[in-house]
N, C-alpha and C positions, 0 to 999 in steps of 0.2 A: 538402667540406675535412675533412681528418681531424685530430683534436685529439691532442695529446700524452696518453699514458695518465694521468699524474697529473692533469692538467686534466680528463680525461673522468670520472675517479673522484671527482673534487670536485664536478663538475656532478651527477652522480648523488646523491652525498650530499646536496647542496642540495636536490634534488628529492625526498628521502626515498625513494629507490628502494633497497630492500635485498635484493630477489631479483635479483641480477644473476649471471649465468653467463657468462663470457668464451667466445668462440668457439674461441679457441685458448689454450693454456697461457701464462701471463704470467710472464716471468721475475721472480723476487723477489715476487711476490704471495703473500698469505695464503691457505691452503687454506681453502675454504667448508665449514662443517659439513654433514654429510648429513642429509637430512630423515628423521625416524623412519617406519617401515613401519606403516601404519595399515590396510592391506588385510585384510578378514576372510576367513576360509576359507570355502568354498562346497561343496556336494556331499558327496563323500567325505571331503574335508579337514575340514568341519565335524562329520561324525559319527564321525570317525576312519577310517583305513585299514582296510577289511575284509580278512579272510584270503582270499587268492587261492583256496585250496583250497575254502573255503566257496561262493565265487562259481562255481567251475567245477561243483561238485555242484548248486547251485540252476539253472544254465543247463541241465545236463544233464536235471534233473527236468522242467523245463517243455518242453524238445523232446520227451521222451518222452510227455508228456500230450497235446501237439499231435499226435503221431503216432497215439496211441491214438484220438483224436477222428476223424482222417480215414480210418483204415482200419476197414472194417466188421468186424463180428464174423463168423466162419465159419459158414456155413449147414450145419446137419445134416439130411441127407435124412429121416431118420425123423421129426424134428420137423415138417418141411415137410408130410409125408404125413398126419401126425396131425392137423395144422391144417387141411388141405384137407378130410380126411374129417369133422371136427366142423363145418366150414361147410357142407358138403353135407347134414349131418343137420339142421342148423337151418334151412336154406333149401331146401325141397323144390322140384324142378324143377316149373314149371308149362308144359305145352305150350300154344303159341298156338293160337287157333282156326283151322281151316282157311278160307281164304277161298272163297265159293261159286264154282263153275266156271261161266264165261260160257255163256250159252244161245246156241247157234247156229242160224241160221234154215235151215241147209241149203245156202246159197249165200254167196257173199262179197259183201261191201258195198264200194262204191267208196270210195276214199280220201279224206282231206280235201281234196286237191287233185289231182284227176284230171287226166290228160294224155291226149290222143287226137286222132286226125284221121280224118274221116269224109267219104267220098264219096257224093254223093246223086244218085240217078239215077230220073227218073220214067218209067214205061212206060204210056202212055195206055191207059185202060180195064182194066188189069191190075193193076198194083201200084207201090209205090214201093220202091226199094232203097236201104237204108242199109249202106254197106259200110266197115266200120272198117280203116283202112289198117295195114300192118304197123309203121310208125313214127310216133310222135306228132308228129315234126318234118317229115314228108313233106308236099311241096307239092302231090302230085298221085300218080296211080296208078304204080306201077312196072311194068316189063315183063311180069313174071309176073302181077301182079294185073289188068293190061289184058288180057292174053291169057285169063285166067279168066273174067273178066266179059264179055268178048266171046263165049265159049262159052256162057255162061249166057243172054244175051239171044238167041243164035242158037237155043238150045233152047227158048226161049220164043216162037219164030217172030217176031222182031223184029230181023232182022240189021243193020239201018240204025240201031238206037236210039242207038248211041255217036256216029255222025255227025249224025243229026237232033237228038238231045236231048243236048246236052254235058252231062257231069256236073259237078256243083258241089262243090268241097271245103270243108269247115269243120274248122277246128283249134281246139282249146282247150289252154291258155288263149289268149285273143285277143292279150294282151300279157303280157310277163313283168314285171309289176310287183307286188310283195307287198302294196302298199296297196290294191290292187283286189281285191275278193271273187272269189276262184277256187275256192269250194267246189262240191259237186255241184249245190246248188240253183241257182246262178249259172249252171253249165254247163247245166242243163237249161232254164232259161229262154232262155239264148242260142241254143240248138239250135232251140227251137220257135219263136222269132223268126227264125231263119235260114230254117227250112222254110216259114214263112208260110202257104201254100196247103194245104189238106187233101190227103191222099194219094189217088191214083187208085184207085176202087173200094173205098176205105176199107181197104185192106190194105198192111202194110209188112213186106217181108222184111229182117230185121234180122241181119246177119252180125257177129259179134264179140261177146266176152265183156264188153269194157268198157261197152258201150251197154247189156247186159242188166242189169249191175250199176248203172249209172247210173239207169235208170229202174225199178229194183227189179222186174224181170219174172221170171217162172219158165220156164225152158226147157221145152218140151213137144212133143208130137206135133201139136197143133193150135194155131192162132193164139189168142193171148189178148188181150182188150180192155185198152187202155190209155188212161186218162182224160187223162193229159198229152199224149199223141200224137194223141188223138182218132181212133184207128184201131185195127184188129186187128193184132197183131204176131206173126210167126212167128220165133221166136228159133232162129237157126242158128249152126253154128261158123264161125269166120273163114276166111278163104281161106288163110291159112298152115296152119291145121289140116287143111283140105281137101287141101292139097298134101302134107302130111307123112303122113296117113293116107288112102290111097286108097280104103279099104273104106267111107269115110264119104260119099263122093261118090253111090252108088246111094241110100243111105238119105235123103240130103238132097234129092235130086231128087224121090223118091216124096213127101216131105213138101211140097215145093212144088206139085207137080201136085195133091194133095189139097187143098191150101189155094185154088189158082186154081179148083178145081172143073171 
C-alpha cells in the first residue's frame, strides 16, 4: 500500500532518517543540499600533472636504453683475430699421445658370436672331413657342395662313402637366443660334443676359414696337432674358394695325398 507523500515524509522524520533521496522528482519538494567532495587525488593528481613533453622524453630514453641492451655491440675482425692470437700464445697446443698399434697375430680371430654350418663325414681308416658350408643357415649340402664332396671321396677311392656314411650337419648357434652363451668357447665345446668319437686315423681335413679361426689353427702344408679336436688337422680352403679359384685344386689334392701318406 502506497502512502501519500506528506504522510511518508512524516514517517521518515519520526524515524530520524535524514538521508533520503527520492526516486523521482517531487513536485513542490525542497532541494536537498549536495554532499561535499571529500575524494583525495591519487597518482599524478596528488603530485601534480606532469608536463606531457617531459613524459614523452623519458619514455623515449627508456626505449633507447632497452634497445641498446638487446642489440650486441658490433664485432671488429681485427680485435677478434688479436684475441685469438693472444689465446693461442697463452695456451700452447699439446698433441695427444698416439695410441699403440694393435698387435696382429697374422690371422683373423673369430668374432664374438660366430655363425657357421659344418658337414661332418667320416671315412673309415682314412680321415674325418669337416666341411664348412657356404651359408651359416644352410640345413645341408647344396648341389654344388654335394658334387664337389662326391668328387673328393671318389678321389680317395671311397665312391660309396656318401651313401654308406651319411654326413651329419652341425649349425651354430644352436638357437637364436641372446641369453645363451654364443661365443667362440661355447661353439668349440658344442662342436666337440657333436663329434663325440675320435677322428679315424687321427686326421681331420678341415675345409673353411671359420673353423680355422675358431680353433686358432695355422694353415700350412702339413697337418698341425689340435688338442681341442684331439687330432692332426690339415687346414684347407673352403669349397667355394676352390670353385672360384680352379688353380687351388691341384695344390689341395697334393696336400691331402701327402697327409694320408
